PyMOL Python script that loads the backbone (N, CA, C, O; Angstrom):
from pymol import cmd

cmd.read_pdbstr("""\
ATOM      1  N   MET A   1       0.796  -1.151  -0.030  1.00  0.00           N
ATOM      2  CA  MET A   1       0.141  -0.035   0.076  1.00  0.00           C
ATOM      3  C   MET A   1       0.941   1.190   0.027  1.00  0.00           C
ATOM      4  O   MET A   1       1.625   1.450   1.016  1.00  0.00           O
ATOM      5  N   PRO A   2       0.958   2.110  -1.146  1.00  0.00           N
ATOM      6  CA  PRO A   2       1.646   3.041  -1.347  1.00  0.00           C
ATOM      7  C   PRO A   2       1.466   4.328  -0.087  1.00  0.00           C
ATOM      8  O   PRO A   2       2.425   4.658   0.610  1.00  0.00           O
ATOM      9  N   PHE A   3       0.552   4.748   0.004  1.00  0.00           N
ATOM     10  CA  PHE A   3       0.225   5.641   1.164  1.00  0.00           C
ATOM     11  C   PHE A   3      -0.713   4.852   2.137  1.00  0.00           C
ATOM     12  O   PHE A   3      -1.871   4.510   1.894  1.00  0.00           O
ATOM     13  N   GLU A   4       0.075   4.601   3.408  1.00  0.00           N
ATOM     14  CA  GLU A   4      -0.729   3.941   4.296  1.00  0.00           C
ATOM     15  C   GLU A   4      -1.889   4.697   4.820  1.00  0.00           C
ATOM     16  O   GLU A   4      -2.890   4.017   5.048  1.00  0.00           O
ATOM     17  N   ARG A   5      -1.956   5.957   5.054  1.00  0.00           N
ATOM     18  CA  ARG A   5      -3.010   6.759   5.680  1.00  0.00           C
ATOM     19  C   ARG A   5      -3.352   7.946   4.610  1.00  0.00           C
ATOM     20  O   ARG A   5      -2.534   8.814   4.305  1.00  0.00           O
ATOM     21  N   VAL A   6      -4.464   7.875   4.170  1.00  0.00           N
ATOM     22  CA  VAL A   6      -4.952   8.970   3.328  1.00  0.00           C
ATOM     23  C   VAL A   6      -6.037   9.918   4.083  1.00  0.00           C
ATOM     24  O   VAL A   6      -7.246   9.735   3.941  1.00  0.00           O
ATOM     25  N   THR A   7      -5.596  10.755   4.743  1.00  0.00           N
ATOM     26  CA  THR A   7      -6.654  11.536   5.493  1.00  0.00           C
ATOM     27  C   THR A   7      -6.725  13.018   4.847  1.00  0.00           C
ATOM     28  O   THR A   7      -5.762  13.785   4.853  1.00  0.00           O
ATOM     29  N   PRO A   8      -8.045  13.338   4.266  1.00  0.00           N
ATOM     30  CA  PRO A   8      -7.971  14.811   3.746  1.00  0.00           C
ATOM     31  C   PRO A   8      -7.801  15.761   4.705  1.00  0.00           C
ATOM     32  O   PRO A   8      -8.429  15.628   5.756  1.00  0.00           O
ATOM     33  N   ARG A   9      -6.905  16.917   4.519  1.00  0.00           N
ATOM     34  CA  ARG A   9      -6.877  17.980   5.249  1.00  0.00           C
ATOM     35  C   ARG A   9      -6.693  19.023   4.350  1.00  0.00           C
ATOM     36  O   ARG A   9      -6.310  18.930   3.183  1.00  0.00           O
ATOM     37  N   SER A  10      -7.054  20.231   5.103  1.00  0.00           N
ATOM     38  CA  SER A  10      -6.864  21.656   4.373  1.00  0.00           C
ATOM     39  C   SER A  10      -5.581  21.997   4.072  1.00  0.00           C
ATOM     40  O   SER A  10      -4.794  21.777   4.992  1.00  0.00           O
ATOM     41  N   LEU A  11      -5.046  22.535   2.932  1.00  0.00           N
ATOM     42  CA  LEU A  11      -3.634  22.878   2.780  1.00  0.00           C
ATOM     43  C   LEU A  11      -3.742  24.568   3.109  1.00  0.00           C
ATOM     44  O   LEU A  11      -3.745  25.496   2.300  1.00  0.00           O
ATOM     45  N   THR A  12      -3.811  24.596   4.322  1.00  0.00           N
ATOM     46  CA  THR A  12      -3.499  26.029   4.969  1.00  0.00           C
ATOM     47  C   THR A  12      -2.461  25.956   6.004  1.00  0.00           C
ATOM     48  O   THR A  12      -2.217  24.896   6.581  1.00  0.00           O
ATOM     49  N   PRO A  13      -1.788  27.152   6.280  1.00  0.00           N
ATOM     50  CA  PRO A  13      -0.768  27.120   7.383  1.00  0.00           C
ATOM     51  C   PRO A  13      -1.195  26.469   8.730  1.00  0.00           C
ATOM     52  O   PRO A  13      -0.444  25.726   9.361  1.00  0.00           O
ATOM     53  N   THR A  14      -2.457  26.800   9.126  1.00  0.00           N
ATOM     54  CA  THR A  14      -3.169  26.305  10.318  1.00  0.00           C
ATOM     55  C   THR A  14      -2.941  24.868  10.503  1.00  0.00           C
ATOM     56  O   THR A  14      -2.353  24.324  11.437  1.00  0.00           O
ATOM     57  N   SER A  15      -3.617  24.211   9.244  1.00  0.00           N
ATOM     58  CA  SER A  15      -3.571  22.850   9.212  1.00  0.00           C
ATOM     59  C   SER A  15      -2.445  22.188   9.130  1.00  0.00           C
ATOM     60  O   SER A  15      -2.322  21.130   9.747  1.00  0.00           O
ATOM     61  N   VAL A  16      -1.416  22.702   8.344  1.00  0.00           N
ATOM     62  CA  VAL A  16      -0.131  22.299   8.180  1.00  0.00           C
ATOM     63  C   VAL A  16       0.729  22.001   9.439  1.00  0.00           C
ATOM     64  O   VAL A  16       1.479  21.049   9.653  1.00  0.00           O
ATOM     65  N   ARG A  17       0.407  23.113  10.243  1.00  0.00           N
ATOM     66  CA  ARG A  17       1.131  23.158  11.437  1.00  0.00           C
ATOM     67  C   ARG A  17       0.586  22.205  12.526  1.00  0.00           C
ATOM     68  O   ARG A  17       1.369  21.764  13.368  1.00  0.00           O
ATOM     69  N   ALA A  18      -0.797  21.849  12.548  1.00  0.00           N
ATOM     70  CA  ALA A  18      -1.522  20.934  13.300  1.00  0.00           C
ATOM     71  C   ALA A  18      -1.463  19.643  12.813  1.00  0.00           C
ATOM     72  O   ALA A  18      -1.537  18.733  13.639  1.00  0.00           O
ATOM     73  N   ASN A  19      -1.349  19.387  11.679  1.00  0.00           N
ATOM     74  CA  ASN A  19      -1.422  17.870  11.155  1.00  0.00           C
ATOM     75  C   ASN A  19      -0.181  17.379  10.363  1.00  0.00           C
ATOM     76  O   ASN A  19      -0.144  16.173  10.119  1.00  0.00           O
ATOM     77  N   ALA A  20       0.816  18.144   9.942  1.00  0.00           N
ATOM     78  CA  ALA A  20       1.946  17.662   9.210  1.00  0.00           C
ATOM     79  C   ALA A  20       3.036  17.670  10.224  1.00  0.00           C
ATOM     80  O   ALA A  20       3.176  18.613  11.002  1.00  0.00           O
ATOM     81  N   PRO A  21       3.911  16.485  10.218  1.00  0.00           N
ATOM     82  CA  PRO A  21       4.781  16.213  11.288  1.00  0.00           C
ATOM     83  C   PRO A  21       6.053  16.864  10.641  1.00  0.00           C
ATOM     84  O   PRO A  21       6.324  16.958   9.444  1.00  0.00           O
ATOM     85  N   PRO A  22       6.754  17.284  11.717  1.00  0.00           N
ATOM     86  CA  PRO A  22       8.289  17.877  11.394  1.00  0.00           C
ATOM     87  C   PRO A  22       9.329  16.981  11.205  1.00  0.00           C
ATOM     88  O   PRO A  22      10.455  17.167  11.666  1.00  0.00           O
ATOM     89  N   VAL A  23       8.951  15.868  10.444  1.00  0.00           N
ATOM     90  CA  VAL A  23      10.112  14.759  10.199  1.00  0.00           C
ATOM     91  C   VAL A  23      10.119  14.403   8.737  1.00  0.00           C
ATOM     92  O   VAL A  23       9.302  14.778   7.896  1.00  0.00           O
ATOM     93  N   SER A  24      11.186  13.606   8.556  1.00  0.00           N
ATOM     94  CA  SER A  24      11.377  13.150   7.194  1.00  0.00           C
ATOM     95  C   SER A  24      10.394  12.324   6.678  1.00  0.00           C
ATOM     96  O   SER A  24       9.626  11.740   7.442  1.00  0.00           O
ATOM     97  N   GLY A  25      10.310  12.180   5.283  1.00  0.00           N
ATOM     98  CA  GLY A  25       9.266  11.364   4.883  1.00  0.00           C
ATOM     99  C   GLY A  25       8.663  11.802   3.352  1.00  0.00           C
ATOM    100  O   GLY A  25       9.119  12.790   2.777  1.00  0.00           O
ATOM    101  N   VAL A  26       7.708  11.055   2.820  1.00  0.00           N
ATOM    102  CA  VAL A  26       7.128  11.355   1.543  1.00  0.00           C
ATOM    103  C   VAL A  26       5.744  11.848   1.820  1.00  0.00           C
ATOM    104  O   VAL A  26       5.075  11.334   2.716  1.00  0.00           O
ATOM    105  N   TYR A  27       5.319  12.771   1.124  1.00  0.00           N
ATOM    106  CA  TYR A  27       4.015  13.388   1.389  1.00  0.00           C
ATOM    107  C   TYR A  27       3.328  13.606   0.017  1.00  0.00           C
ATOM    108  O   TYR A  27       3.954  13.751  -1.033  1.00  0.00           O
ATOM    109  N   GLY A  28       2.039  13.613   0.125  1.00  0.00           N
ATOM    110  CA  GLY A  28       1.220  13.784  -1.314  1.00  0.00           C
ATOM    111  C   GLY A  28       0.399  15.058  -1.069  1.00  0.00           C
ATOM    112  O   GLY A  28      -0.035  15.341   0.048  1.00  0.00           O
ATOM    113  N   ILE A  29       0.194  15.853  -2.215  1.00  0.00           N
ATOM    114  CA  ILE A  29      -0.944  16.905  -2.206  1.00  0.00           C
ATOM    115  C   ILE A  29      -2.055  16.480  -3.257  1.00  0.00           C
ATOM    116  O   ILE A  29      -1.734  16.073  -4.373  1.00  0.00           O
ATOM    117  N   SER A  30      -3.196  16.578  -2.905  1.00  0.00           N
ATOM    118  CA  SER A  30      -4.134  16.215  -3.848  1.00  0.00           C
ATOM    119  C   SER A  30      -5.372  16.962  -3.787  1.00  0.00           C
ATOM    120  O   SER A  30      -5.611  17.585  -2.752  1.00  0.00           O
ATOM    121  N   ASN A  31      -6.300  16.990  -4.878  1.00  0.00           N
ATOM    122  CA  ASN A  31      -7.736  17.623  -4.821  1.00  0.00           C
ATOM    123  C   ASN A  31      -8.609  16.309  -4.780  1.00  0.00           C
ATOM    124  O   ASN A  31      -8.229  15.181  -4.467  1.00  0.00           O
ATOM    125  N   ALA A  32      -9.761  16.683  -5.134  1.00  0.00           N
ATOM    126  CA  ALA A  32     -10.687  15.704  -5.081  1.00  0.00           C
ATOM    127  C   ALA A  32     -10.640  14.895  -6.363  1.00  0.00           C
ATOM    128  O   ALA A  32     -11.275  13.841  -6.417  1.00  0.00           O
ATOM    129  N   LEU A  33      -9.984  15.287  -7.319  1.00  0.00           N
ATOM    130  CA  LEU A  33      -9.833  14.306  -8.664  1.00  0.00           C
ATOM    131  C   LEU A  33      -8.812  13.703  -8.783  1.00  0.00           C
ATOM    132  O   LEU A  33      -8.889  12.572  -9.262  1.00  0.00           O
ATOM    133  N   ARG A  34      -7.482  14.243  -8.389  1.00  0.00           N
ATOM    134  CA  ARG A  34      -6.268  13.494  -8.601  1.00  0.00           C
ATOM    135  C   ARG A  34      -5.110  14.089  -7.864  1.00  0.00           C
ATOM    136  O   ARG A  34      -5.117  15.220  -7.379  1.00  0.00           O
ATOM    137  N   TRP A  35      -4.034  13.172  -7.812  1.00  0.00           N
ATOM    138  CA  TRP A  35      -2.736  13.698  -7.096  1.00  0.00           C
ATOM    139  C   TRP A  35      -2.136  14.984  -7.890  1.00  0.00           C
ATOM    140  O   TRP A  35      -1.963  15.015  -9.109  1.00  0.00           O
ATOM    141  N   ILE A  36      -1.877  15.938  -7.067  1.00  0.00           N
ATOM    142  CA  ILE A  36      -1.173  16.930  -7.837  1.00  0.00           C
ATOM    143  C   ILE A  36       0.419  16.926  -7.622  1.00  0.00           C
ATOM    144  O   ILE A  36       1.205  17.219  -8.523  1.00  0.00           O
ATOM    145  N   CYS A  37       0.784  16.575  -6.374  1.00  0.00           N
ATOM    146  CA  CYS A  37       2.312  16.563  -6.295  1.00  0.00           C
ATOM    147  C   CYS A  37       2.501  15.410  -5.178  1.00  0.00           C
ATOM    148  O   CYS A  37       1.651  15.239  -4.304  1.00  0.00           O
ATOM    149  N   ILE A  38       3.516  14.736  -5.255  1.00  0.00           N
ATOM    150  CA  ILE A  38       4.261  13.702  -4.409  1.00  0.00           C
ATOM    151  C   ILE A  38       5.492  14.296  -4.097  1.00  0.00           C
ATOM    152  O   ILE A  38       6.171  14.669  -5.053  1.00  0.00           O
ATOM    153  N   GLY A  39       5.924  14.463  -2.962  1.00  0.00           N
ATOM    154  CA  GLY A  39       7.262  14.976  -2.687  1.00  0.00           C
ATOM    155  C   GLY A  39       7.825  14.168  -1.416  1.00  0.00           C
ATOM    156  O   GLY A  39       7.135  13.430  -0.714  1.00  0.00           O
ATOM    157  N   GLU A  40       9.219  14.437  -1.235  1.00  0.00           N
ATOM    158  CA  GLU A  40       9.880  13.956  -0.200  1.00  0.00           C
ATOM    159  C   GLU A  40      10.756  15.155   0.375  1.00  0.00           C
ATOM    160  O   GLU A  40      11.278  16.014  -0.335  1.00  0.00           O
ATOM    161  N   SER A  41      10.842  15.091   1.761  1.00  0.00           N
ATOM    162  CA  SER A  41      11.617  15.962   2.558  1.00  0.00           C
ATOM    163  C   SER A  41      12.208  15.546   3.824  1.00  0.00           C
ATOM    164  O   SER A  41      11.807  14.580   4.473  1.00  0.00           O
ATOM    165  N   ASP A  42      13.212  16.339   4.166  1.00  0.00           N
ATOM    166  CA  ASP A  42      13.783  16.111   5.498  1.00  0.00           C
ATOM    167  C   ASP A  42      12.670  16.590   6.741  1.00  0.00           C
ATOM    168  O   ASP A  42      12.623  16.121   7.878  1.00  0.00           O
ATOM    169  N   ASN A  43      11.904  17.537   6.230  1.00  0.00           N
ATOM    170  CA  ASN A  43      10.946  17.992   7.339  1.00  0.00           C
ATOM    171  C   ASN A  43       9.472  18.375   6.562  1.00  0.00           C
ATOM    172  O   ASN A  43       9.217  19.490   6.107  1.00  0.00           O
ATOM    173  N   ILE A  44       8.800  17.500   6.529  1.00  0.00           N
ATOM    174  CA  ILE A  44       7.345  17.660   5.889  1.00  0.00           C
ATOM    175  C   ILE A  44       6.604  18.980   6.161  1.00  0.00           C
ATOM    176  O   ILE A  44       6.022  19.698   5.348  1.00  0.00           O
ATOM    177  N   GLN A  45       6.732  19.112   7.262  1.00  0.00           N
ATOM    178  CA  GLN A  45       5.790  20.388   7.799  1.00  0.00           C
ATOM    179  C   GLN A  45       6.478  21.605   7.187  1.00  0.00           C
ATOM    180  O   GLN A  45       5.804  22.455   6.606  1.00  0.00           O
ATOM    181  N   SER A  46       7.573  21.693   7.282  1.00  0.00           N
ATOM    182  CA  SER A  46       8.469  22.769   6.664  1.00  0.00           C
ATOM    183  C   SER A  46       8.094  22.830   5.234  1.00  0.00           C
ATOM    184  O   SER A  46       7.587  23.870   4.813  1.00  0.00           O
ATOM    185  N   SER A  47       8.297  21.789   4.414  1.00  0.00           N
ATOM    186  CA  SER A  47       8.215  21.840   2.920  1.00  0.00           C
ATOM    187  C   SER A  47       6.927  22.272   2.472  1.00  0.00           C
ATOM    188  O   SER A  47       6.784  22.995   1.486  1.00  0.00           O
ATOM    189  N   LEU A  48       5.730  21.726   3.370  1.00  0.00           N
ATOM    190  CA  LEU A  48       4.478  22.195   3.042  1.00  0.00           C
ATOM    191  C   LEU A  48       4.311  23.586   2.999  1.00  0.00           C
ATOM    192  O   LEU A  48       3.817  24.223   2.067  1.00  0.00           O
ATOM    193  N   LEU A  49       4.840  24.117   4.279  1.00  0.00           N
ATOM    194  CA  LEU A  49       4.622  25.615   4.574  1.00  0.00           C
ATOM    195  C   LEU A  49       5.444  26.441   3.297  1.00  0.00           C
ATOM    196  O   LEU A  49       4.965  27.450   2.778  1.00  0.00           O
ATOM    197  N   VAL A  50       6.556  25.932   2.947  1.00  0.00           N
ATOM    198  CA  VAL A  50       7.269  26.688   1.768  1.00  0.00           C
ATOM    199  C   VAL A  50       6.309  26.516   0.470  1.00  0.00           C
ATOM    200  O   VAL A  50       6.215  27.451  -0.324  1.00  0.00           O
ATOM    201  N   HIS A  51       5.640  25.376   0.279  1.00  0.00           N
ATOM    202  CA  HIS A  51       4.810  25.276  -0.882  1.00  0.00           C
ATOM    203  C   HIS A  51       3.729  26.439  -0.645  1.00  0.00           C
ATOM    204  O   HIS A  51       3.575  27.238  -1.568  1.00  0.00           O
ATOM    205  N   LEU A  52       3.035  26.578   0.421  1.00  0.00           N
ATOM    206  CA  LEU A  52       2.144  27.643   0.644  1.00  0.00           C
ATOM    207  C   LEU A  52       2.665  28.997   0.456  1.00  0.00           C
ATOM    208  O   LEU A  52       1.995  29.792  -0.204  1.00  0.00           O
ATOM    209  N   ARG A  53       3.849  29.369   0.990  1.00  0.00           N
ATOM    210  CA  ARG A  53       4.436  30.601   0.788  1.00  0.00           C
ATOM    211  C   ARG A  53       4.780  31.025  -0.687  1.00  0.00           C
ATOM    212  O   ARG A  53       4.650  32.154  -1.160  1.00  0.00           O
ATOM    213  N   GLN A  54       5.249  29.889  -1.326  1.00  0.00           N
ATOM    214  CA  GLN A  54       5.692  30.199  -2.836  1.00  0.00           C
ATOM    215  C   GLN A  54       4.510  30.199  -3.756  1.00  0.00           C
ATOM    216  O   GLN A  54       4.632  30.618  -4.907  1.00  0.00           O
ATOM    217  N   GLY A  55       3.296  29.719  -3.266  1.00  0.00           N
ATOM    218  CA  GLY A  55       2.061  29.588  -4.130  1.00  0.00           C
ATOM    219  C   GLY A  55       2.277  28.625  -5.216  1.00  0.00           C
ATOM    220  O   GLY A  55       1.267  28.189  -5.768  1.00  0.00           O
ATOM    221  N   ASP A  56       3.287  28.270  -5.563  1.00  0.00           N
ATOM    222  CA  ASP A  56       3.251  27.259  -6.768  1.00  0.00           C
ATOM    223  C   ASP A  56       4.706  26.328  -6.388  1.00  0.00           C
ATOM    224  O   ASP A  56       5.856  26.735  -6.549  1.00  0.00           O
ATOM    225  N   PRO A  57       4.291  24.964  -5.839  1.00  0.00           N
ATOM    226  CA  PRO A  57       5.383  24.434  -5.315  1.00  0.00           C
ATOM    227  C   PRO A  57       6.604  23.872  -6.151  1.00  0.00           C
ATOM    228  O   PRO A  57       6.345  23.148  -7.112  1.00  0.00           O
ATOM    229  N   ALA A  58       7.776  24.131  -5.875  1.00  0.00           N
ATOM    230  CA  ALA A  58       8.908  23.667  -6.502  1.00  0.00           C
ATOM    231  C   ALA A  58       9.057  22.222  -6.475  1.00  0.00           C
ATOM    232  O   ALA A  58       9.005  21.715  -5.355  1.00  0.00           O
ATOM    233  N   LEU A  59       9.218  21.503  -7.402  1.00  0.00           N
ATOM    234  CA  LEU A  59       9.421  20.143  -7.350  1.00  0.00           C
ATOM    235  C   LEU A  59      10.860  19.846  -7.100  1.00  0.00           C
ATOM    236  O   LEU A  59      11.729  20.388  -7.783  1.00  0.00           O
ATOM    237  N   THR A  60      11.167  18.940  -6.073  1.00  0.00           N
ATOM    238  CA  THR A  60      12.474  18.288  -5.819  1.00  0.00           C
ATOM    239  C   THR A  60      13.026  17.669  -7.082  1.00  0.00           C
ATOM    240  O   THR A  60      12.266  17.264  -7.962  1.00  0.00           O
ATOM    241  N   LYS A  61      14.472  17.583  -7.190  1.00  0.00           N
ATOM    242  CA  LYS A  61      15.015  16.854  -8.145  1.00  0.00           C
ATOM    243  C   LYS A  61      15.510  15.735  -7.822  1.00  0.00           C
ATOM    244  O   LYS A  61      16.074  15.091  -8.707  1.00  0.00           O
ATOM    245  N   ARG A  62      15.446  15.289  -6.697  1.00  0.00           N
ATOM    246  CA  ARG A  62      16.002  13.952  -5.746  1.00  0.00           C
ATOM    247  C   ARG A  62      14.567  13.089  -5.909  1.00  0.00           C
ATOM    248  O   ARG A  62      13.422  13.507  -5.737  1.00  0.00           O
ATOM    249  N   GLN A  63      14.927  12.001  -6.223  1.00  0.00           N
ATOM    250  CA  GLN A  63      13.900  10.801  -6.546  1.00  0.00           C
ATOM    251  C   GLN A  63      13.985   9.692  -5.771  1.00  0.00           C
ATOM    252  O   GLN A  63      14.012   8.670  -6.457  1.00  0.00           O
ATOM    253  N   PRO A  64      14.041   9.489  -4.521  1.00  0.00           N
ATOM    254  CA  PRO A  64      13.915   8.248  -3.725  1.00  0.00           C
ATOM    255  C   PRO A  64      13.254   7.274  -4.287  1.00  0.00           C
ATOM    256  O   PRO A  64      12.369   7.555  -5.096  1.00  0.00           O
ATOM    257  N   ALA A  65      13.541   5.970  -3.981  1.00  0.00           N
ATOM    258  CA  ALA A  65      12.833   4.872  -4.555  1.00  0.00           C
ATOM    259  C   ALA A  65      11.419   4.833  -4.091  1.00  0.00           C
ATOM    260  O   ALA A  65      10.542   4.372  -4.821  1.00  0.00           O
ATOM    261  N   ARG A  66      11.196   5.247  -3.040  1.00  0.00           N
ATOM    262  CA  ARG A  66       9.694   5.282  -2.479  1.00  0.00           C
ATOM    263  C   ARG A  66       8.866   6.395  -3.311  1.00  0.00           C
ATOM    264  O   ARG A  66       7.799   6.213  -3.897  1.00  0.00           O
ATOM    265  N   HIS A  67       9.652   7.651  -3.218  1.00  0.00           N
ATOM    266  CA  HIS A  67       9.092   8.613  -3.812  1.00  0.00           C
ATOM    267  C   HIS A  67       9.002   8.277  -5.449  1.00  0.00           C
ATOM    268  O   HIS A  67       7.919   8.635  -5.913  1.00  0.00           O
ATOM    269  N   ALA A  68       9.735   7.782  -6.239  1.00  0.00           N
ATOM    270  CA  ALA A  68       9.468   7.394  -7.577  1.00  0.00           C
ATOM    271  C   ALA A  68       8.443   6.381  -7.687  1.00  0.00           C
ATOM    272  O   ALA A  68       7.659   6.425  -8.636  1.00  0.00           O
ATOM    273  N   ARG A  69       8.362   5.371  -6.715  1.00  0.00           N
ATOM    274  CA  ARG A  69       7.205   4.455  -6.858  1.00  0.00           C
ATOM    275  C   ARG A  69       6.138   5.193  -6.858  1.00  0.00           C
ATOM    276  O   ARG A  69       5.440   5.101  -7.868  1.00  0.00           O
ATOM    277  N   LEU A  70       5.767   5.957  -5.969  1.00  0.00           N
ATOM    278  CA  LEU A  70       4.375   6.650  -5.659  1.00  0.00           C
ATOM    279  C   LEU A  70       4.167   7.632  -6.901  1.00  0.00           C
ATOM    280  O   LEU A  70       3.037   7.830  -7.348  1.00  0.00           O
ATOM    281  N   VAL A  71       5.178   8.171  -7.381  1.00  0.00           N
ATOM    282  CA  VAL A  71       4.801   9.263  -8.819  1.00  0.00           C
ATOM    283  C   VAL A  71       4.366   8.370  -9.620  1.00  0.00           C
ATOM    284  O   VAL A  71       3.309   8.602 -10.208  1.00  0.00           O
ATOM    285  N   ALA A  72       5.044   7.157  -9.845  1.00  0.00           N
ATOM    286  CA  ALA A  72       4.695   6.049 -11.044  1.00  0.00           C
ATOM    287  C   ALA A  72       3.401   5.520 -10.733  1.00  0.00           C
ATOM    288  O   ALA A  72       2.697   5.282 -11.715  1.00  0.00           O
ATOM    289  N   GLU A  73       2.897   5.266  -9.552  1.00  0.00           N
ATOM    290  CA  GLU A  73       1.731   4.685  -9.399  1.00  0.00           C
ATOM    291  C   GLU A  73       0.443   5.459  -9.435  1.00  0.00           C
ATOM    292  O   GLU A  73      -0.647   5.064  -9.849  1.00  0.00           O
ATOM    293  N   TYR A  74       0.790   6.756  -8.874  1.00  0.00           N
ATOM    294  CA  TYR A  74      -0.444   7.841  -8.778  1.00  0.00           C
ATOM    295  C   TYR A  74      -0.364   8.836  -9.855  1.00  0.00           C
ATOM    296  O   TYR A  74      -1.369   9.523 -10.042  1.00  0.00           O
ATOM    297  N   GLU A  75       0.738   9.038 -10.642  1.00  0.00           N
ATOM    298  CA  GLU A  75       0.651   9.876 -11.667  1.00  0.00           C
ATOM    299  C   GLU A  75       0.270  11.250 -11.466  1.00  0.00           C
ATOM    300  O   GLU A  75      -0.468  11.781 -12.296  1.00  0.00           O
ATOM    301  N   PRO A  76       0.721  11.948 -10.375  1.00  0.00           N
ATOM    302  CA  PRO A  76       0.187  13.174 -10.154  1.00  0.00           C
ATOM    303  C   PRO A  76       0.324  14.228 -11.179  1.00  0.00           C
ATOM    304  O   PRO A  76       1.414  14.281 -11.749  1.00  0.00           O
ATOM    305  N   ALA A  77      -0.463  14.960 -11.466  1.00  0.00           N
ATOM    306  CA  ALA A  77      -0.393  16.147 -12.695  1.00  0.00           C
ATOM    307  C   ALA A  77       0.942  16.984 -12.262  1.00  0.00           C
ATOM    308  O   ALA A  77       1.613  17.126 -13.284  1.00  0.00           O
ATOM    309  N   TRP A  78       1.501  17.510 -11.293  1.00  0.00           N
ATOM    310  CA  TRP A  78       2.599  18.133 -10.957  1.00  0.00           C
ATOM    311  C   TRP A  78       3.920  17.527 -11.523  1.00  0.00           C
ATOM    312  O   TRP A  78       4.793  18.183 -12.092  1.00  0.00           O
ATOM    313  N   ASN A  79       3.947  16.167 -11.285  1.00  0.00           N
ATOM    314  CA  ASN A  79       5.203  15.558 -11.364  1.00  0.00           C
ATOM    315  C   ASN A  79       5.324  15.076 -12.828  1.00  0.00           C
ATOM    316  O   ASN A  79       6.313  14.405 -13.124  1.00  0.00           O
ATOM    317  N   GLN A  80       4.293  15.395 -13.870  1.00  0.00           N
ATOM    318  CA  GLN A  80       4.251  14.969 -15.158  1.00  0.00           C
ATOM    319  C   GLN A  80       5.285  15.893 -15.979  1.00  0.00           C
ATOM    320  O   GLN A  80       5.367  17.102 -15.762  1.00  0.00           O
ATOM    321  N   ALA A  81       6.060  15.231 -16.931  1.00  0.00           N
ATOM    322  CA  ALA A  81       6.898  15.966 -17.656  1.00  0.00           C
ATOM    323  C   ALA A  81       6.148  16.905 -18.524  1.00  0.00           C
ATOM    324  O   ALA A  81       4.976  16.570 -18.701  1.00  0.00           O
ATOM    325  N   PRO A  82       6.484  17.874 -19.045  1.00  0.00           N
ATOM    326  CA  PRO A  82       5.905  19.175 -19.925  1.00  0.00           C
ATOM    327  C   PRO A  82       5.878  18.444 -21.210  1.00  0.00           C
ATOM    328  O   PRO A  82       5.499  19.011 -22.235  1.00  0.00           O
TER     329      PRO A  82
END
""", "prot")
cmd.dss("prot")
cmd.show_as("cartoon", "prot")
cmd.util.cbc("prot")
cmd.orient("prot")
């Protein structure tokens, strides 16, 4: 099972601070229709807050095995080549 727990949360600073752990791992951002972005970070909470501040998430160039597998399985729109 790629994502063990899929729990919808608002992508707001308050929700990120309350729900996203400040630990390393793989995270996903989706809407009701599809996965938008799957990323990996040394600090998930911090990375999500950066995405919010930037308004347009920058994708990481690092592709760890689990990250690449999740991108291949879910085919998020953000991770697709132009």
